[in-house]
N, C-alpha and C positions, 0 to 999 in steps of 0.2 A: 741421762741420756748416754745411750752406749756410744762408747769410742771407737768412730769407725776406721781406726788406723790398722794398719796391716800388721798382722801378727809378725813378729821376729821369722828371718829368710830359716834358721835354722833350727825350728821350731819340729821336733822328732813327735812319734808314738809315747815316748819316755819321759821327754821334757813338757809335753803338755801340760801334766799333772801340774806341776808350778803355775805354769801362766793361766791355766784353768781358774786355779785357787785363788793367783794374786787379780786377774778380771773379774772376779765372780766378790771378791771383796769391794772392789771399787765399786764394782755396780748396785753392790747389796750388801753395804758394811755389817749387816746383823747378820750373815750367812756363818755357821759355825765350820770354820777351814779346817778347822781338825778334822769332824766329821767329814765334811769334803774331801779330802786331801786322804784320810785311811779309806775309803769306799770306792772312790776313779783310781787310788793306788793298788787296791786287792783285785779289782776287776781290768785293770791293766797288766799286772802281772800274771794271776789267771788265764785271760787272754793269749798272751806270750808264751805261757808254758802249754796250752792246749793249742795253739796254732804250729808251735814248734812239734810235738808229738805226732799231732795228724798229719803234717808235712814230710816231717822225716821219718815216722814208723808207719802209720795207718796206710796213707795215701800211697806209698809203694807196695804194698801187701793187698791193695784194691780193697779196702776200708775206709768209712769215714766215720769222725768221733763218733758219732751216735751208733753206727753198727759196734764200733769196738766197745762201748759202752755196754750193748744190749746182749752180745756174746760174751762180754766179759762177766757179767750179773749170773748169764747162765752157765757160764762154765762153774761159775764159785758157790750159786744158791742150787744149781740144780733146776730141773723143767719146774716150771711154775705158769702161774696163769699170767695173761698177758697184761691185764691192771697192776698187779705188782713187779713185775718188768718193769713196765714204764714209772713206776715211784720209785723204784729201787736207782734205775737208770736216769732220773732225774728230767723226764719228758712228759708232755701232756700223750693223752692215750691217742689223741688223733695223731703225731709226729711217728709214736710209735707203729700205730696201723700201718700209715703210709711207708715206713722204713720196713716193714715185715716183707713187704713184696718183694724186694729187693735183696735181704737176705735170703729169704727163703726160693729165689729163683735161683741165687750162687749157688745155693745146696747148703749154706750154712746153719740153718734153722729148720726144725719143722713144726707147722700149726695142726693141733688135731683140738678136738674137744674135746673138756673137761668131762672127764669119769662122772664127776660128783654132780656137776652141774651144766648142760648141755648148752647152753648157752654161753658159756666161759671159753675163752680158747685155752688152751695148754699149750707153752713153748718149750722146745727142748733143742738142743743141739745136734747136729746130726756129726757123725765123724769127720766129716770135711771140716764142720765150725769148729770141731775141738784141736783138730790139728793147726788150723788156722790162729786160734786164739793161743795156744801154746806156743806157737811161734811168733805171734805177734806181741804178746806178751814179754817174753824174754828180750824183745826189743826196746818196746816200752819202757819195762824196769831199767836198762842201759841208760835210756835216755833220762828217768827218774832219777836215778843214782848220780847222772851228770849235772842234774839240776843241785843236786841236796850238796854237793862238794861246795859248793859256792860258804853254806856254814857248818858251823863246828856244832858234832852232835848235839850238846847242851843247845845251842841255838835251835837246832832241827825240833826239838822235843820241846822248848821254850813256844817257838812259831807254831806249833800242832797245839799246845796247850791253851795259847792265846786264840786262837783258830774256835776250839772248842767251848771256850768260853763266850764268845762274839756267837756263836749258834746257840748256847745255852739262852744267852739275852733275847734271840730272835722273839721268843715268847713275851718277853714283856715290850718288844716293839710290837705287839702284832703285826709279825710279817707273815705274810705270805708265803704259800708254799705250793709246789704243783702235786697233783695229789689223782 
């Protein structure tokens, strides 16, 4: 039965991981606490980094995190179909479709019918979009560097290696992805 005691008054976004793992194990002793801790920690760390980037870099420049991801993809990969942009940006086609209205209104992207398939949308950056991503990414990369300084170079490489290994294992886990 659930313990209805109030959580500790000093509970924070980060300390909730330990608290949640302890409480889940009390409620369901068979829970895989290592897996739970890994996923909660990964999720919370990612959320913290994204919130920091969005609030300190992108919002002050008039962009949202999803908006940045789209113009970042178009900057580096060049003009592409909307469905490819959605996949590369890690968002659904519906979310991208709604976002494109804003990006186009703000003069950052252009939507055109693809020459090879008139049903497909081709997206590209405007000059304003190109300027926006250059300025935004410079500041973005400074924040990335500030976050990365917490780890030694070997630790950063090891973290990337482990995350790549985790993602490679997603096939065995039959993980679902946006497409």
